[in-house]
C-alpha positions as CSV (number, residue, x, y, z in Angstrom):
1,M,241.1,129.2,126.9
2,R,239.4,132.2,126.8
3,R,239.6,133.8,123.0
4,V,238.9,137.4,121.6
5,G,239.0,138.7,118.0
6,V,240.4,142.6,117.6
7,I,239.2,144.8,114.5
8,A,240.7,148.0,114.3
9,H,240.2,150.8,111.6
10,P,243.1,150.2,109.4
11,A,243.7,153.8,108.5
12,R,243.5,154.9,111.8
13,E,246.9,155.2,113.5
14,A,245.2,155.8,116.8
15,A,242.7,152.4,116.5
16,V,245.5,150.3,115.4
17,R,247.7,151.6,118.3
18,S,244.9,151.0,120.7
19,A,243.9,147.6,119.2
20,K,247.9,146.6,119.7
21,D,247.7,147.5,123.2
22,L,244.9,145.6,124.1
23,L,246.5,142.4,122.0
24,T,249.3,142.8,124.3
25,W,247.0,143.3,127.8
26,L,245.2,140.3,126.4
27,A,248.1,137.6,125.8
28,E,249.7,138.9,129.3
29,R,246.4,137.5,130.5
30,G,246.6,134.2,128.7
31,V,243.6,135.0,126.8
32,G,243.6,133.6,123.1
33,T,243.8,136.4,120.7
34,R,242.8,136.8,116.9
35,E,242.7,139.3,114.2
36,L,241.7,139.5,110.8
37,E,243.8,138.2,107.9
38,G,246.5,140.6,107.1
39,A,245.5,143.2,109.7
40,G,249.1,143.2,111.1
41,L,248.3,143.9,114.7
42,G,250.3,141.2,116.7
43,A,247.6,138.9,117.4
44,A,248.7,135.3,118.1
45,S,246.5,133.7,115.3
46,A,244.8,135.4,112.2
47,A,241.7,134.0,110.4
48,P,239.4,135.3,107.2
49,P,236.5,137.1,107.9
50,G,233.8,133.7,107.0
51,T,235.6,132.0,110.2
52,F,236.9,135.1,112.2
53,A,234.2,134.9,115.0
54,E,234.4,130.8,115.3
55,G,235.3,129.8,119.0
56,L,235.6,133.5,119.8
57,D,233.9,134.5,123.4
58,L,234.2,138.4,122.5
59,V,234.7,140.7,119.5
60,V,236.4,143.8,120.0
61,S,236.0,146.5,117.6
62,V,238.3,149.5,117.6
63,G,237.4,152.4,115.8
64,G,233.8,154.5,114.8
65,D,230.5,153.2,114.2
66,G,231.7,151.7,110.7
67,T,234.3,149.6,112.2
68,F,231.5,148.3,114.5
69,L,229.4,147.2,112.0
70,H,231.9,145.4,110.1
71,A,232.7,143.6,113.4
72,A,229.0,143.0,114.3
73,H,228.7,141.5,110.8
74,L,231.0,138.8,111.6
75,A,230.3,138.3,115.0
76,S,226.4,137.8,114.0
77,L,227.7,134.8,112.4
78,T,228.1,132.8,115.2
79,G,226.4,134.9,117.8
80,C,229.2,136.3,119.7
81,P,229.2,139.4,121.6
82,V,230.6,142.5,120.2
83,L,232.3,145.6,122.5
84,G,233.1,148.8,120.7
85,V,236.1,151.1,121.7
86,K,235.6,154.5,120.5
87,V,238.5,156.2,118.5
88,G,237.2,159.3,117.0
89,R,234.1,160.9,116.9
90,M,231.4,159.9,119.3
91,G,228.9,157.2,118.0
92,F,226.1,155.5,118.8
93,L,227.6,152.0,118.9
94,T,230.9,152.5,120.5
95,E,231.0,151.9,124.4
96,V,234.4,152.7,125.6
97,E,237.2,154.7,125.6
98,P,240.5,152.6,124.8
99,E,241.6,153.1,128.6
100,E,238.3,151.9,129.8
101,A,238.1,148.8,127.5
102,P,240.3,146.4,129.8
103,A,238.0,146.3,132.6
104,L,234.8,145.9,130.8
105,I,236.6,142.7,128.8
106,E,237.0,141.4,132.2
107,R,233.7,141.4,133.1
108,V,233.0,139.7,129.7
109,L,235.0,137.0,130.2
110,A,233.6,136.5,133.8
111,G,230.5,136.4,132.5
112,T,229.2,139.6,134.4
113,A,229.0,142.2,131.6
114,R,225.7,143.4,130.5
115,V,224.9,142.3,126.7
116,E,221.9,143.9,125.1
117,E,220.3,142.1,122.0
118,R,219.7,144.4,119.2
119,L,217.3,143.5,116.4
120,A,218.8,142.8,112.9
121,V,217.7,142.2,109.3
122,Q,218.4,139.6,106.5
123,A,217.9,140.1,103.1
124,E,217.2,137.5,100.6
125,P,217.7,137.7,97.0
126,E,215.6,136.6,94.2
127,G,216.5,136.8,90.2
128,T,220.1,137.6,90.9
129,T,223.3,136.2,89.4
130,W,224.5,136.1,93.3
131,A,223.4,134.2,96.0
132,G,223.3,134.3,99.9
133,A,221.6,136.5,102.4
134,E,222.5,139.7,103.6
135,W,222.8,140.6,107.5
136,A,222.2,144.0,108.6
137,L,222.4,145.6,112.2
138,N,221.5,149.0,110.6
139,E,219.9,149.3,107.5
140,V,219.1,147.4,104.1
141,I,219.4,150.1,101.2
142,V,218.2,149.6,97.7
143,E,219.0,152.6,95.6
144,K,219.9,153.6,92.0
145,G,222.9,152.6,90.0
146,A,223.1,155.4,87.5
147,R,223.7,159.2,88.7
148,H,220.9,161.0,87.0
149,R,218.4,158.2,86.9
150,L,215.5,157.1,89.2
151,V,214.8,153.6,90.5
152,R,211.4,152.1,90.7
153,L,210.6,149.8,93.8
154,A,207.6,148.3,94.3
155,L,206.6,147.9,98.0
156,Y,204.8,144.6,99.4
157,V,204.5,144.3,103.2
158,D,203.4,140.6,104.2
159,G,202.7,140.1,100.5
160,E,200.4,143.0,100.4
161,Y,200.9,145.8,97.4
162,V,201.4,149.3,98.9
163,T,203.1,151.3,96.2
164,T,205.7,151.6,93.7
165,F,208.6,154.5,95.0
166,S,209.9,156.3,92.0
167,A,213.3,157.1,94.1
168,D,216.7,157.4,94.4
169,G,216.2,154.2,96.5
170,V,214.5,152.6,100.0
171,I,216.0,152.2,103.1
172,V,214.7,149.2,105.6
173,A,216.2,150.0,108.6
174,T,216.2,148.8,112.1
175,P,215.8,151.0,115.4
176,T,219.6,151.1,115.6
177,G,220.0,152.3,112.3
178,S,217.4,154.7,112.6
179,T,219.6,157.5,113.5
180,A,221.9,156.7,110.3
181,Y,221.0,156.7,106.6
182,S,217.5,156.6,107.4
183,F,217.7,159.7,109.6
184,S,219.2,161.6,106.6
185,A,216.2,160.7,104.4
186,H,214.1,162.2,107.1
187,G,213.0,159.0,108.7
188,P,211.9,158.9,112.3
189,I,214.2,158.4,115.6
190,V,213.4,155.0,117.1
191,V,214.8,154.1,120.4
192,P,216.7,150.6,120.3
193,T,214.3,149.1,122.6
194,V,211.2,149.5,120.4
195,P,211.0,146.5,117.8
196,C,210.1,147.6,114.4
197,L,211.1,147.8,110.7
198,I,211.3,151.3,109.0
199,V,210.7,151.8,105.5
200,T,212.0,155.3,104.3
201,P,212.0,156.2,100.5
202,I,215.1,158.3,99.6
203,A,214.2,161.9,97.7
204,A,211.1,160.2,96.2
205,H,209.5,161.9,93.3
206,M,206.1,161.5,94.0
207,V,203.7,163.0,96.7
208,F,203.9,160.6,99.3
209,D,207.5,160.3,100.6
210,R,207.0,159.3,104.2
211,S,208.5,156.4,106.3
212,I,206.1,153.7,107.2
213,V,206.8,152.0,110.5
214,L,206.1,148.2,110.5
215,G,206.2,145.1,113.4
216,P,209.1,143.6,114.3
217,D,207.7,140.6,112.0
218,Q,206.4,141.8,109.4
219,R,208.0,141.2,106.1
220,V,208.9,143.5,103.5
221,T,209.4,143.0,99.5
222,L,211.1,145.1,96.9
223,E,211.0,144.4,93.4
224,V,213.3,146.2,91.0
225,T,210.5,147.7,88.2
226,G,210.6,150.1,85.5
227,E,214.3,149.9,83.4
228,E,217.1,150.9,85.7
229,P,218.7,148.1,88.1
230,G,219.2,148.7,91.6
231,L,222.0,148.4,93.9
232,L,221.8,146.5,97.5
233,S,224.1,147.7,100.0
234,A,223.8,146.2,103.9
235,D,225.3,148.2,106.4
236,G,227.2,149.9,103.9
237,R,229.2,146.8,102.4
238,E,230.0,146.4,98.9
239,S,227.1,146.9,96.4
240,R,225.5,144.4,94.8
241,E,223.4,144.4,91.5
242,L,219.7,143.7,91.5
243,P,218.7,143.6,87.9
244,V,215.4,144.5,86.7
245,G,213.0,142.0,88.0
246,A,214.8,141.2,90.9
247,V,213.3,140.6,94.2
248,L,214.6,141.2,97.7
249,R,212.9,140.0,100.9
250,I,213.6,141.6,103.9
251,A,212.7,140.6,107.4
252,R,213.9,140.4,111.1
253,A,217.1,138.1,110.8
254,A,217.4,135.0,113.1
255,T,220.2,136.3,114.9
256,P,220.1,139.4,116.5
257,A,223.3,141.6,117.4
258,R,224.9,141.1,121.0
259,L,226.3,144.5,122.2
260,V,228.3,144.7,125.3
261,R,227.4,147.6,127.6
262,R,228.6,149.2,130.4
263,D,226.7,150.1,133.4
264,G,226.3,153.8,133.7
265,A,226.7,154.7,130.0
266,P,224.6,157.6,128.7
267,G,220.9,156.7,127.7
268,F,220.2,156.6,124.0
269,L,218.5,160.2,124.1
270,S,221.2,161.4,125.8
271,L,223.7,160.5,122.8
272,V,220.7,161.6,120.2
273,R,221.2,165.3,122.4
274,E,225.1,165.2,122.4
275,K,225.4,163.7,118.5
276,F,222.8,166.2,117.0
277,G,223.6,169.3,119.3
278,L,220.1,169.6,120.5
279,P,219.4,172.9,121.9
280,G,218.4,173.6,125.3
281,E,219.1,172.5,129.3
282,P,216.9,170.5,131.7
283,G,214.6,172.7,133.7
284,P,214.6,173.5,137.4
285,K,211.6,171.2,138.0
286,G,212.8,168.0,136.0
287,P,213.2,164.7,137.4
């Protein structure tokens, strides 16, 4: 039996309604369904986050980009593909409107849908009271914990010391995440087909406040120096403390994100133009 897991934004009525409709549609076609424990969507089964994606053929995210990032994290534990169903504002990760989802789900289950792999990152801590790697599709952020303080973060690349940022924080982003927090901190926009890591300081109190674009297989190390601890956040999930002296090693994740794509979808730069309201119209001699 084919199995599909559905995750919806719990605070958006339209997302919950669309998720329930999709679950009904799947059940009518004999497809096994799953939701997160306590979601109340009406799926045939429920599971905690750690085992949610086990045995699934597809994870469907219903909501916006934040919901998609949550779904992608859970799907990464098994390498399951993710389909983003858009409910709300246009994003860079959600792929289809609710009414378009069934046709694309059918193609996924038939093995004919296009699945695009996206580079993700993984952060490994040292010198913390907690353990375990943090996976992220968009970015890993180390930022200050106190509002009126700065955090000092020593940056190493492949073991070579680069500089120490005195800043609100430092972002290590993927190309997918280049349009998110890194962009807000004046980082570059990178098309997702260019594999790389982007190191962007947040409000650096120093002359050098630019991003550094690295190769996809280079390894970034951030060490918390000075007197203020830092906070780690991966794709906006709950922050974890990094005490002074802690080290975070960030590298390309072994498991990429696998995004379901529909034929004829707008290109990345078309989304950039629409999302950011770029001015102008195509010229008469354009392609």
